[in-house]
N, C-alpha and C positions, 0 to 999 in steps of 0.2 A: 593709700595707709602711711604714720607715720612712723617711722626704725624707731622701733626702741633704741636707749640708748644705751651701750654698751660697759657694762661693769665691769671694773678690774681685776683681772684674775686671781688676786694673793693668792698663794699655796694652791693656787689647781695648777697639776701637771697632766693635766690630760687631755691633748690635743683635739681627739673629737666631742671629749665634754666645752671645749671655746669655743668652737667651730659650730655647734651645732646650738648652742646656750650666744652666738652673737656675742665673747668680749671682749674688748678687746684686745687683740695679738698683733706684737708685733712680728711681723717676717722677717724670718730667718733661712725663708726654706729657696735662695739664690743656692746657699753651699752643697746642694746636693751634687749639681753640675757637678766644683772641685771633686767631689768627696767623691762621687763615684770612679774615681779614678783612682782608686787606692779600696783594694779586697776586706785588709783586715785593716782595723782602726783601733790606735789608742789615744784617746783624751781625758787629761788632765784640769779639771779647773775648780774652784774652791768653793765650796758653801754656798746653795742657793744663787748659782750662778744662772742654775734655769736648763741643768745636765738634759737628767729627768722628764721635763717638757722636749726636749728633743729628738730623747729616744722614742715618745709616745708620738710626734712627728713621723721619724725613717717609720716606727712599725706604720701604721695607716697610709701611708706614703708608697710603703710595699709590698704591703700585706695584700697576696692575692685573690685573697678570701674578700676584701674592699674597694674588690675591680668597679663593681655595679656605683660605689659610690663615690667614685673619684672627685667629678667637681659637688656634691655638698659641700666635700671637707677644703679644699683646694682648688673651687672657684675666685679670680681676683686674687690670687699669693702667685709668687712669681714663679715657683716651675708650676703651680695651674694654666699660666698662660704657657708656659716654655718646659711641658715636661720632660723626662726620655725615657729613651727604649724601656729598660729595665722595671717604668713602676708595675707597680701588684703586678711583681712576680718570683714574687718569693713566701715560704711558708715561713713566719714569723716563730722565733720562738725566746720570749723576753724574761730576765730575769733582775732580781731585784735584790740584793743582797742583803740587802737594808731589814728586812725581811723575816728574817737572819737572826734569833737567839745569841750570845755571845755570851754568857753565861760559858767555862771550859767545857764541865761538869756534859751543859748542853748542846754547846752551837754544834757536837756531829749527829744527833738526834734531829734537829731541829732543820740542817742543813738538808738534811736527807729526803727527810719531812716536807717542805718547801719546796724543795726540786721534783718530786714524787707528783706534786699535786701542780706543778707548771709541767713536767711534762704530759698527767690523764688531760691537762685543761688543751693542750697543744694535739695528739690526737682528735680529742672533740670538735675542734675548730674549724680539720679541715679531713674527717669522719670517710668523706667520701671518694681519697688521695688515700686510703689503706686499709688494705687486708684487711678480713675481721680476728683473724690468726693473732696479729702486732697483738693487737691490744694484752692480751694477754701474754707474751712475746716479754712484752714492755715490762708488764705488771712483777714479772719474774725476778727481773733483773733488780742484785742486791743493791746494788747502790746509781749515783749518780749520777758516777763516772761510765758505768754499763749502757744504763738506761741511754746516755750521749752517743754512746758507742752504738748502739742499737738505731738511734735514727739518725746515725749517719751514712750505715749500711743498708737501710731501707731504702733512703732516697739515693744513693748511691747508685740502687740495681733497676730504683722506678725513676731516675732518671729526674726527680724533684731537684731544687735551687733551696736551700734553710740559709736564713740570713736567721743569725745571733745578735740578740740586746742586752746586753750586760749591766747593771748601774748599780754603779758601786760595790766596784769590785772590792775593795779594801777596808767595809763600811765596819762587821763586825770581826774583824782581826786587828784592824786601828783599837776598836774597841776592848777586846781584850783585850793590849797592847797596856791598856791607859789604867784599866779596872784588876787585873791579871797578871803582869807584868809579863815577861819575855820568853823564861820558860814556856807559859802553855800556850802562845803564839807558836812559836817548835813546836810544838807537838803536834801543831795541826799544819804543818808550816812545809815540816824537813819528815825526811823518810818517808816513808809511806802512811804518812796523812791522807786526809779523806779528799782537805781539800786539793789539795799540789795531787793527786791522781787524777779528780776535773780536770785543770786545766792543764794535766800530761793528756790528754784523750781530746781538750781541743785543739790540742797542741800537733795532734798526732791529722785532726782536721785540717787546721794550715797548709798543714807541709806535703799531703797527700796527693797527689789529681784523683780528682772525682769520689775524693771523697765524702762528697754529697753537702760540702759546708761553706758554699760560695760567699759570704759574706762576714763581719764581726765584728761585731763597731760593742769598746769598751770603755768605760767611767771612773772615773773615782776623784780623788784628793788625794795622794799623796803614792808618790813611786817606791812606797816601801817595802810593801810584798812583793815585785815586782819578781826581784830575782829572786830570792827566797823562793816564789808558792811556784813557779817559773820554770826554775834549774837556769834561768838563760835565755827562756822561750823565749825568741823574734817575735813579739805577733803579725808582724809587716808594717805598719808604720804611725809611731808616733807624733803626732803632729801637734802639743801640749804649747812647744814654745814653735811654731811657726806662723811667720806672719801672713803669712795667707788665710789662713783659721781665729786668725785674733781678736775678727770680727764676731766669731760664729753664737759665741754665746754673751751675754752683759747688753748691757745698750749705749748705742753712740750719742751724740748730744742732740744730736738731727733728731733720733728717735726717738726720745726724752721728748725734745718742742714741739715732737709730730700727737705727742701723747697732752700737751698742756695744747697747743693748736683743738687737740676735737673734741676737747673736755670747756673751751672758751667759750666754741660753737654752739656748744650745745648748751650754751648755760651755766652750767656746772663749776664752772670755777671764774671766779674772780679776782683773784689776790693777784700782786704784782709779778709776772712771771720773773722777771728780772732778780729780782727780790728770792726766787727762792727756786733759780738756777743757780743764784750765787750761793744761798746755802748745801742746793743737791751738789755742786761742784767739792765744797768742802767734802761733806761727810762722806759721801755716796760714790765720786768719780777715784781716778785716780788709777784704774788698772792698766794694764797691758803684759801680755801675755807671752814676745816675744824683745831681743834687743832690737830685731830689726826695721819696728816700725816705734812710731811720735805720735801715736794715733791711742787716746785711752776714752777705755771705758765705764760707766756708773756699771755697779751689781744692782742684776736683775731685780732678788728682793725688797732688795733698798729702796730701790726707784719706787718697785709698789705698791710697799705700804706706807711711804711717802704719800701719794696719790690714795689713797685707799683712806689715810686719815684725817687728809687733809679734801676731801673730796665728803665724807662726810658730817664735819660740824664747821667748814667750809672757814679753813682757818686754821694757820699754819700749827701743826702736832703740838704735843705738849713734849711726845714723846720721835725722838730723831733715832734711835736705835732701839730695833725691834728685840722682841724679848727672845723670838726664838734662835736670833743670831748669837747672841751672848750666851746660849744655850749652847749649841753648838758651838761656837771655838773654846768655853770654861771645859768643851775633853781633850785641851791640846795641854793644858795644865802639865799633862807626866811630859811634856818637854820636859820640862826645866826643872819641877819636882820630885824624886825618886825619895820612897820610902821617908816622906817627908824632911830629906834631905834634899839642898839645893844642886846638883849638877850641873856641870860642866856647861850648861849648855841655859842654863842660868847669864850667868858669865855674860854671855853673848848676847845674847838678848839686853841684858843691859846697857852694853857697849854700844850697842845700835840704838838704843835710845838717846844716850847719852850725844854722840858724832852726831844722830840723824839719819845717817845714813852709810852704810859699806859697799864695800868691791869683792865681788865676787862673783864665780864663773855660777852657770848653773843645772846641773846632773842630771841626765836623766834617769837614772834608779840608780841604788842603794841598799843592802841586805840590809837587815834592823843593827849588826852587833858594828855598823860601822855611823850609825845615828850622828854620835858624840864628834864624827869628824865635822869641823867647822864648816868645812866647804857641803858636805851633804845637810846639814843642821840651818842652814842657811834657805840652805835648795828648797829645804820640805818648806821653810819659812813663806816664801817664793807659793807654791803649789798649795799651800794654806788659804792662801793673800793675805798674807800679814805684809809680806815688801811683794811690790812688784818695780819691773826695770824702769832706769830715768835716767837712759844716757851711755853710751861708753868715757871709761878713764885709762888712760894707758891699756889699751886694747883686752881689758876686762868690763864686767859692767858692773854700773851701777847701781843698785837699789833704795830703795826706801819707802815709807812707810805710805802707801796709797791714800788715807786721806783721817778725817779723824775719829770717826767712824772706830777705824783700825788703831789708831794711835789711841782711845780713849780704855777700848778695850787690851792695849799692851800695858797703859797702866793701872788696868784693875790684875793684871798675870803676878805683873811686881809689889803687888799690892799685898795680894794674897799668897802670893809665895813668900814673904815675908813673914807674912802671919802664923803662914799652912806650919813653917819650921821653925820658926818660936825663933828668929830672928830680930821682931820687931812687930810686935802691937800694939798697936792705938785704937782708938774708940773716933770711928770715920764719923759717927753721927756728928760730933764734937765737932770734928773741924770743920766737914761739911756744912755746918751752920756759921761756923768761923769765914771760909770763901763765899759766903752768900752775904754774910754784915762784911763784905771784903768791897765787894761788888753796885751793891745799893746803896750799903752808909756810909762808904767809902776809910771805916775799922778795919784797920791790916795788921794792928799789933798783935793782936787775937793769936792773930795762925802761926805767923811765924815764931810767938814766944812759945805756943803749946808744943808746937815743934821741934819745936828746939831743946824743952823742955825734957819731953819723952827720950830724944836724943840720946840725950848728954846723961839720964839717970840709966838705961837699958843698952848696958856694956854689950850686949849682942851685935850690936848695930852696927861696929866701931870699925868690925875687921872687915867691912864693907867702903866706906864713908872715908876716903883718899885717893886728894886728889878733887880741882875746881869740876870737874866732868861729871867724878861718882856722887860728890852734891846735887851738883845741876839735873844727875838724873834724877836723883833724889827727889828733891821739890816737883820735879813738873811731874810722879806720880802721884805725888797727893796736891798738887794745887787744881792738875785735873779728874777733880772725882765733881765735881760740875760743871754744869754748860754754863754757866754765868760770862764766866770766862773765862777764853780757851788758850790757854797758854802755849805760847814758840818761845822756842830759844833759837840766836844765834841768827838772831836776823837782818839782813841789810836794812839801818836804817841812818841816812846822814851821810852817807862812806864809812860808817864804819859797821858791827857787827854787837847787838845786844843784846845779852845772857839772857836777863825774859822779855816781853813783852804778853803783860793779859790783856787780849783782848777783847773788850767785851763784845757782847754777841748781843750786837747791833741790832744784825736780819731778826730775829726772832725775839729778843728783847728790848726794841727801841727806845726804850726811859734807863737804861743803864744807866747810872750817872756817873762810874769810876772803873779805871782801869788802870794799868799799871807798866810801869818800866823801869824794871830791877837792874839792878849792876852789883852781881855779886865774886866777889873778890875770896884769892883762899892763897891762908900764910901756912907754908908747914908745920908738923907739929918740932916745937923746940923753935922755930924762926920768931916768933911772936915778942918784940919788943913797941916801944910806945913808938919810935920813928917809924917802925914800918907798917906801922896799926896805921895813923897819922897819912902816910907814905899812899898805902893805899886806900883810902877813906878822899884825900883830894883827888886821885886819878879817876875812883870813881864817878866823884862827880861833877868833875869836867866831861865824864861819856854819857853821860846819863840826861847831864841836860841839853850836848851833841844831838843826841836819838829823840830827846822830847822838841827837837829847834825842824825835825824830818817836818819836809813841806807837803808828806800824804798823811802823817799824823795827825797834822794840824785841820787839815784841806777834812779828814773824814770823819775825825773823836774831834767835831768843834765846836759840839751840844755836850761834851763828859770830861772830866778831870782824866788828864792822868797823871796819875801822883806817882813821882819819883823815887827809888825804894835802893840806900848802898846799905850791903847785907854782903857780912865781912865770918868768915868763919873760918876755924883753928883748929885745926885738923878734927873733926864728931864738934867743937863748941860753936856754938855763935855770939862774938864778940863786939860784933857794933851792928847793930840795926836805926839804918837814921834815914828820915829824910830831905829829900834833896834842893 
């Protein structure tokens, strides 16, 4: 009998479902061996990196009720071939706090209701291990914290081992910050807040011998609430920045290539693999979660989305950014826009876009009120997946944006922040049309002239456009509204650094006929003279000719016309736009 072709498990975080339906599974179970060295574990990873699936794996592996089904789920896996002594030896309790409503007036009731349902499911799943009186005792408890304490007491008295899994511990707290502000958030995490009480009981379970809590695994996307919620409680081991666990989530290049090879073997993949890998490297790769390793990872959901699309249509997908990814990251706008005003973090983000990197150490946790500190905001961008480790410089971590997907989202943040705060409003539809004409028709004047006109007339933007780097970052944000031309800045070409290289996206659109090399010159307000302008243009002409003569550009884009442009700004005014 021919084996059924495995489906791509995009959006599926249920390990048992994936295995029972023989969907494609990237085996990470080897990390269970390493995890067992730690009792209480905390792991932060960006959204859509496979955290929920990992908890589902742990739940099935350690569940005492699944003992007879071990081979059904783990046959052929790394851990199936070499299981640990603790397999199928725990009573499992799993919380997913993304299911808790985040409206301040509803959050407490929703939290208590959700936790009550989790505990009811828990005792029903292991009803043969509980005395009948315990069911009533648990129902009589007034709060989730009391229920948890009751479970610990019973487990301790009856020699039972509890393994607690908490998924997205920070989800509703982050949503409250985003939608309702700091005060509403502090109400649930400070003083005698219900959430804080729950974690206080959890703390007791980790610090008391014989409490019944054997193991704990918590995941989230940010360290913001850790100190606030737990009052500094040490949950055990934070493995988020550990090189040993760098690959626990996300896909390595070998794992991505194995997926390609499988679908090529079963006859569902006919595209050029190296062409596809080139696209995926640029758009989905680049994540490193420890400064002690250089091995990069692909975002799990980005990869699965790509494969789902390419296998369905047997061609490169029209969309390289999943709509769900955009929705998730849209929630982060509160970090730079507060009460319709740009906060200090906006300048940090703008600086990252202008300089293409930032040097900063990553902190493991911090309270909300310290979010505006530069090192904390940068750390948060790392945990959210907007920045990633890229080497060491002068003893500190160099952080860069991992891939084109995140660059695109960052440009969107900047554009929407300008718009929402009335700093700068512009018709994106028209601008997008002009970028399309640049790529396909070689018509470049409309884009720059339209943008320059709006910048000159909208005076609110003038306070932000001071200096070459700022102009550069501003232009990048608006040049990045389509994927026909991929904007790069400070690209090394022919022993120099090109201000802008608008790369035709040939891997996706092989027939694009135009690309651009742009040299930007900036003249400070009050320093513009005819001689200064002439000198700037003359220097720019030499530079663009030099960059265009780069052998890599000539070879790679031999079928494209690379247009060389000189752009001169005086303050916020464009004073020259010429083709060289």
